C-alpha positions in Angstrom: 0.0 0.0 0.0 1.3 3.4 -0.9 2.0 5.9 1.9 -0.2 9.0 1.8 1.6 12.2 0.5 3.0 14.4 3.2 0.8 17.2 4.5 1.7 20.8 3.5 3.1 21.4 7.0 5.3 18.3 6.8 6.5 19.3 3.4 7.3 22.8 4.7 9.4 21.3 7.6 11.1 18.8 5.3 12.2 21.5 2.7 13.1 24.0 5.4 15.1 21.4 7.2 17.2 20.7 4.2 17.7 24.3 3.3 18.4 25.5 6.8 21.0 22.9 7.3 22.7 23.2 3.9 22.5 27.0 3.5 22.0 28.3 7.0 18.9 29.7 8.7 19.5 33.4 7.9 20.5 32.8 4.3 17.4 30.8 3.6 14.4 33.0 2.8 10.8 32.2 3.2 10.2 32.8 -0.5 12.8 30.1 -1.4 11.0 27.6 0.8 7.6 28.6 -0.6 8.8 28.2 -4.2 10.2 24.7 -3.5 7.1 23.6 -1.7 4.9 25.2 -4.3 2.6 27.2 -2.0 1.6 30.8 -1.5 2.7 32.9 1.5 -0.8 32.8 3.0 -0.6 29.0 3.1 2.7 29.2 4.9 1.2 31.6 7.5 -1.7 29.2 8.1 0.8 26.7 9.3 3.5 28.8 11.0 3.3 32.3 12.5 6.9 33.1 11.6 10.2 31.8 10.1 11.4 31.4 13.7 8.5 29.1 14.5 9.4 27.0 11.5 13.0 27.0 12.7 11.9 25.7 16.1 10.0 22.9 14.5 13.1 22.1 12.4 15.3 22.0 15.5 12.9 19.8 17.4 12.8 17.3 14.5 16.6 17.5 14.1 17.0 16.7 17.8 14.9 13.6 17.5 16.7 12.4 14.4 20.2 13.2 15.7 19.4 11.5 19.0 18.3 8.3 17.1 21.6 8.3 15.1 23.6 8.8 18.2 21.9 6.1 20.2 22.1 3.7 17.3 25.9 4.2 17.2 26.2 3.5 20.9 23.9 0.6 21.3 26.1 -2.2 19.7 28.7 -1.5 22.4 28.6 -3.5 25.6 30.1 -1.2 28.2 29.7 2.4 29.1 33.3 3.0 28.3 33.1 1.5 24.8 29.8 3.5 24.3 31.6 6.7 25.3 34.4 6.0 22.8 31.9 5.1 20.1 30.5 8.6 20.4 33.8 9.8 18.8 33.5 7.2 16.0 29.9 8.4 15.4 31.2 12.0 15.3 33.8 11.1 12.7 31.3 9.2 10.5 28.6 12.0 10.8 31.0 14.8 9.9 32.5 12.9 7.0 29.0 12.1 5.6 27.8 15.7 6.1 30.9 17.0 4.3 31.8 18.8 7.5 28.7 20.9 7.6 28.6 20.1 11.3 26.0 20.6 14.0 22.8 22.3 13.1 22.5 23.5 16.7 25.9 25.1 16.8 25.3 26.6 13.4 22.0 28.1 14.6 23.6 29.4 17.8 26.1 31.3 15.6 23.3 32.8 13.6 21.1 33.7 16.5 22.6 36.4 18.7 19.6 36.6 21.0 20.4 34.1 23.8 16.7 34.3 24.9 15.2 33.4 21.5 13.0 30.3 21.1 15.6 28.8 18.7 18.4 29.3 21.2 16.2 27.6 23.8 16.1 24.5 21.5 19.8 24.6 21.1 20.3 24.7 24.8 17.8 21.9 25.3 19.6 19.7 22.7 23.1 20.3 24.1 21.9 19.8 27.7 20.5 16.4 26.6 23.8 15.4 25.0 25.7 16.6 28.0 23.4 14.5 30.3 23.9 11.4 28.2 27.7 11.7 28.5 27.3 12.1 32.3 25.0 9.0 32.5 27.5 6.9 30.6 30.4 8.1 32.6 28.6 7.6 35.9 27.8 4.0 34.8 31.4 3.5 33.8 32.6 4.7 37.3 30.0 2.5 39.1 31.2 -0.5 37.1 34.8 0.2 38.2 34.1 1.0 41.8 34.2 4.8 41.4 32.0 7.5 42.8 29.1 9.1 40.9 30.5 12.6 41.4 33.7 11.5 39.6 31.5 10.1 36.8 29.6 13.3 36.5 32.8 15.3 36.2 34.2 12.8 33.7 31.0 13.0 31.6 31.3 16.7 31.4 34.9 16.5 30.3 34.1 13.9 27.7 31.2 16.0 26.5 33.4 19.1 26.1 36.0 17.0 24.2 33.2 15.8 21.9 31.8 19.3 21.3 35.3 20.8 20.8 36.2 18.1 18.3 32.9 18.8 16.5 33.5 22.5 16.2 37.1 22.2 15.2 36.5 19.4 12.7 33.9 21.6 11.1 36.2 24.6 11.2 39.2 22.7 9.6 37.1 20.3 7.5 39.4 17.6 8.8 39.1 14.7 11.2 42.3 15.3 13.3 40.4 17.1 16.1 38.1 14.0 16.6 41.2 11.7 16.6 42.8 13.9 19.2 39.7 14.0 21.3 39.2 10.2 21.1 42.8 9.7 22.3 42.2 12.0 25.3 38.9 10.2 26.1 40.8 6.8 26.1 43.3 8.2 28.6 40.6 9.5 30.8 38.7 6.3 30.8 
């Protein structure tokens, strides 16, 4: 049985998601999105109050998809330590496949100077979730090795910062050496 065609709202989000990631949020105009979807401006505004609202929907969807990719990369590993190290393997594969376009959330943060905007709130929420995941894994690693949870929490923060730094610098240099360096430091810390 053939799947039903996407709704206009779904199609707006799909097209905007691709354009926002490839071109940037600021560089992508509403008219370009409308032209690609094949709708009038009034139809757009019947689904979204603003470009920012569309951007928030995009980031929420991106968070869900990215989180699935991330967890799928970690799941085959048996221990928290090997899952933590697999996060850097995931990062390497993702950046290579995206041709170093990098993190949609970091890109939006750079384009959105208002730290109190709705889009920046989505960025903070996503990054907080990633940070917490690193802490959960590091706490589990510490517990499995007789360590304290406080040490695991601190270790998780450090590994998260290595991950984020490697992400930014790999995107900046369009090269994998920052990820390789971060992975080596993570191995030493574990």
